[in-house]
N, C-alpha and C positions, 0 to 999 in steps of 0.2 A: 722847537716845541711851540705849540699854539695852545692858548687857554681861553676859555670863554665862561662867563657866568650868565646863566639863563634863569629868568624868573619863571618858575613852574606854576602849575595849577594850584590854587589855594595858597599862594604866597611862598611855596617851598623854593629854596635856593638849590639849584643844580649846578655843580661845577663839572665842566667837561674839559679834560686834558687830552690833547692829541700829541703823542710823542713820535719821533722818527721811526720807531719800531712799529711793526704791524699790530698795535694794540691801542685800545682806548680805555681810559680810566674815568669812571663816572662816580661821583660822590653826591649823595642826596642828603641835604639838611632839611628835615621836616620842621624844625623849629619847635616851639613849646606847644603842646596840645591844648586846645581850648576846653571849655567846660562841656560836660556830657549834655546832649540834647534830650528833649522829651521822648518818651517811649511812643513808637508809632502804633497805628491800629493793628489789631489781630488780623492776620491773613486767613484765607480759606484753607480748610483741611485738604491735604494732598491725597493722592491715590494710595491705596494699600500697596506696600512693597512686596517683592517676591519672597523675601525671607531667606534663611539659610537652613539647609537640611544637613546637619552634621552626619557624615557617613562613617567617620573613623579617623585613624591615624596611619601614616606611612613613615618609613624611616627617612627618606630623602625626597627631594623634589623629583628626581628621576623615577621614583616609585609611584608618582601620581598616575591614576588611570587615564589613558588617552582616549578611551572610548567608553560608551555605556553611561555617560553622565547626562544629567539634565540640569537646566539652569537652577542654581541655588545649592547644588551638591557641594559640600565643604569637607575638607580634610585638614588635619593638623599634621604638619611636617615636623617630626621629632628632632631632626638635625638643626633646625633654626627656630622652632617654636612658632612659626607663622601659620596662619590659617589661609588656605587657598580655596577659593569658591569659583565653581564653574559658571561662566557668564554667557557662553554662546556655544 
């Protein structure tokens, strides 16, 4: 077994352990967080998003329509409660 201690960016300690098996164990000790810095300046407003057009619900993922969709069309899948939105 070979071990190494690497001093990472920002003073973080990174332990790297290489064992005879084909695996590597990496542990990162970030240490104690410093104080919060000041708030930066406000950035420019981004472009308008495409939004979501909720079309309805379907029973399962297999019931989602494969054709006739436009970007932003969304469906709730009742089997898992997730919302699926057409993106391309």
